N, C-alpha and C positions, 0 to 999 in steps of 0.2 A: 094295738100294734106296738111291739116293744121297740126300744131304741136298740142301735148297734153300739158296741163298746166304744166309749169315747164320744158318742154323738147323742144329742137330745130326741126324745120321742117326737116324732112329727104328728101332725093332726091327722088322726084317722080318716077323715072325709077326704083330705088331700091324697093320702096313700090310696084309697079306693078309686078315686078320680084318675090318677096316674095309672093304676092296674087297668082300669076299663079302658082308657086310651091304648094301652099296649095290647090287650087282649083283642081289641077290634081289628087289629092288623094280623094278629096270629092264631087266634082261636075265637072268632065272632060268635061261634055256637055257644061258647061258654057264658056269654053275657045274659043268656036266657035263665041261667041258675046262679048268676053272679052274686045277687044279695044274700041268697041263703048260704053260699059257700063263704061270702065275706063274714057273715054273722057268725058262723062256726068257727072260722078262723079267728074273729075277736075273742070268742070265749075260750078257745083252745088251740093256739097256733101250732104248738109242737104236734098235738093229737092229729090235726087236719094234715100237716106235712107228713106225718108218719103213714097215715092212711092213704095220702096221695102217692105216697113211694110205692105202693103196691098197685099192680093193675087189677082192678076188681071187676068181676063179672057184673055187668048191669043189664038185667032182662034179656033175653033171647041170646045168650051167650057172647054178647058184645063185651069187650074190654074197654074200659074207660079210665084212663088216668088224667085228672083234671090238672091243668096248668094253672088256674087261678091261684090256688094257696102259694104256689112258687112265685107267681108274679107280684102277690101281696108282699110276700117276704122281701123280695128283691126290690120293689117300690118303696117299701118301709126303710130299707138300707139307704137307697139312693136319696129320698127325702131327708133322712136324718143327717146325711153328709151334707146336703145342700143348706139345711138350717144352720148346721155348725159353722160351714164355710161363709154363709152370708152374715152370720152372727159375728164372727171373728173380724171380717171386712168392716162391718158397720161399727165395731168397737174401735178399731184402729182408726178409721175415718173420723169418728166423732171425739176422740180424746183431744185433738187441738182445739175444737170447737167449746168442749167442756172446760178445758183449761182457760181458754179466754174468756169464758162467761165467769169463771170463778174469779178470775183476776179483776174483771170489770166489777164484780159484786163487791169485792173487797175495796177496790179504789173508791166506788161510789159510796159504799157502806160508811167508810171512815170519814170521807169529805162531804158527803151530801146526805144529813140525816133525813131529809124528805124523800129520798129515793128508795123505792122498795124493789125486790126482785121481780114483782108483777108489772112495774111500770116501764114502759118502752118509750123510746124517742119516737117522735111522730113519723120520721123517715124509715124507722126500723120495720121490716115485715117478718112474719113467721114463714117457714117454707110453704104452708098451705096458702098464705095469702099471696105469694109469689106466683104460684102455679094456678092456671084456670082450673076450677072446679071439675070440668068435664075431661081433662087431660090427664091421664094416668102415666107415670113414668114407664118407658118401655124396658122390660127386662129380657135379655137375651144372653145365652151362654155362647162364649167363644167356641171355636172348634177344640181348643185344647182343654177347655173345661168340660165339653161334652165327652172327650175322650176319657178324661178322669171320672166322669160319672158312669160311663160304660165300665170303666175298671172296677169301680165300686160295686156295680151290678154283677159283674163277672165273679168278683170274690165273693159275693153272698151266694150266687149260685154253686160256686165251688164248696162252700160250707155246706150247702144243702145237698150235695153230691149228685148234682144234675150232670148227665152227659155233657161233654164239650160242645157238641152240636147244638143241643138244645139250650145250653147256656148261652151261647152266642146269639141264638135266635131271639131269646127273650131279653137279654141285654140290649140288643139292637132295637127291639120293640119298645122298650122302656126309654131308651134315648129319643127314639121317634115320637113316643108319647109326650115327652117334654117339649119336643118341638111343635107338636100339634097343639098343645095346651097354651103355648106362649103367643 
């Protein structure tokens, strides 16, 4: 699963999980062939997307155009965006903490030859020690962030030349998949 320009490549298992969540609401029948389609997509995303762009006859004259490759591509773009956004926010939030740590290191390093960076005072606690082991921090996107995610999905759908109605349907399903997964 490739990264979108300017964004890191997301974990393929996360992309597939989000795609499954989205497909469950818009095309649950595709979940039966999801693993095979996802494998083909991992091996040749452009080839699978090109093949999906054509309605192909599948036995008995039925036309089948799978949504799965498009949902995978859109999910990858959305998760790349989220990883990049969270990474920037984490970097911004951590800079003051890192600066403070470096300042303390230099002060203690020059004045306290026995102090090492690994030593901490008895009243200092690491973030993991402050939070109970069974309590994960809750992560939720605001309505504005969800709107941004939807725009990212729509932009990717536009790149894939999906019809506007189908693009909106899949973008909404992906946003809904994020809500379901959180």
